[in-house]
N, C-alpha and C positions, 0 to 999 in steps of 0.2 A: 495382749500387748503385741504378740507376734503378728496377728492379723492387722493391727493398726499400722505397724511398720511396713508390712507388705502393701497395704492400701495406700499409705503415704508415698511409697516408692513408685507404685503404678501411677498415682496422680501426678507426681513430679515428672515422670517419663512422658505421660500424655501431654502435659503442659509444654514440655520442651519440644515435642513433635508438632504441636498445633502452631506454635509461633504466633507472632503478632500480625503477620502478613506484610510487614515492612522490612523483612530481612533481605529482599532482593536488592542487589547493588544498583545504583542509579544507572550505570552503563550496561545493565542487562537488557534494556529495551532499546530499540533503534531510534535514532533521531528522526524528526519530522522531515518530510519532503516539502520543498518550497517550490511553488509554481509561480513564474514571473511572466507577466504580459505587459503591454504598454499601459494598462490601467492599474497596475500594482502587483502585489504579492498575495498569495494564499498559502497558508501553512497547513499541511495535511498530516495528521498522525496516522501511522499505519493501523489498519483494522485487522491485519493478519501478518504474522512475522515469525521467523526463527532467527535468533540473534545470539552471538557470543562476543563478549567484549572483555576488557581487562577485569579479570576476577569474577566473571559471572556470565550467565547466559539464560535465555528463556525462549519459549515458543508461546505464541498466542494465536489461536484460531478464532477470529471473530466473524462477524457478518458484514457484508458489504452494506454501507449506509443506505437507508431507504430514500433519503433526500440528500444526495451528495452536493457539495458546494459547486457553484457554476463559475466558470471563468469568463462567460460572455461569448463574444464573437471575435477574438483576436486572430490575426493572420498566423500566429505561431505561439507556442507555449515553451518557455525554457524551464527545465527541471533542474533544480539545484539540490545537491545532497552533500551533507557534511563529511562524508567518508569518500576516499579515493578508491578507484578500482571497481566501481559499480557500473552495471549495464541495466538499461530499462527497456522492456518491451511494453507496448501499449496496445490494448485490445479495445477497439471502438465497437460499441454495440448501439445500433440505431434505436433511438427513443421513439417508440411507436406502440400502438394498441395491437398491432399484428402479433399473433402468437409465435411467429417465426421471424424475428428481426435479423437484419443483415449484420454480420459480425466480421470485422476486419482486424488483422493484427500486423503491426509493424514494429520496427526497432527505432528508438530515439537515437539521434546522432550525437555522439560526444563532441563538444565544441570547446572544452576547456576543463580545468581542474574542477571536478565535481559537478560540471554543468553539461546538460544534454538538451538538444533542441528537438521538439516535436512539431511536425507540420501536419495539417489536416490531410486525411485520406478519404477516398470514397466520395459519394455525392454530397452536395450541400444539405445541411439539416442539423438536427439535434442528436448528439451522441453522448452516451455514457462511456467514459474512458477509464479503464482499469489499468493502472501502471503496476507492473510486476518487476521489482528490482532485485538483482542478485549481485553479491559481492563477497569479499573475503570474510566478512563477519556473518553472512547468512543471506536471508531474503526477506522481502516485505511486499505488501500490496496496499495501494491507496486508490481512491476513486474520485472522479470529478465529472461534471457535465460541461460539454463544449458545443457551441453552436457554430458550425462551419458555414461560410457564406458562399462558397463556390466549390465545384468539383475540383479535385486535386489529383495530380500525378505524384506518386511516391512509391517506393518499393514496398509492396505488400508481402508480408511473410506468409500469411494464411488467410483464407476466406472460408467462412462457413455460415450456414443458416442454423440458428439455434431455435428449436421448436419446443415450446412448453407442452408438457403432456397433460 
């Protein structure tokens, strides 16, 4: 009888620790990032984030999508985020078969409450763009593909060549 009581206690403790996986508050994950162009909107869920909200917080380290959504060839992309006080850096990586693609980083310009503007940088071509956002609640990353139609002048924060080993 004593072993049964101990076994039952251990079983109940383990069941309590395991949980159902649904115990995370809804606001423990960041809201999506919305990209707006003349052709419409694309909503991007963060693939990596650390977030703290009302009553909860979570970190999730995912992988950049293998086939990120494309915005086409707009002249600019507006980034809308539901939380105030956020800043976004954009790292443009040339889409190429070259093992050392050109990579350029710039900062999106804040233009209103929760809205930032991103202009093309570097030479015309196809770019995989990783947005890294930081704000009072944490940080996040989203990725999309952008085809730029002409070389552009903009403040470049960093330039590097990324070589695959």
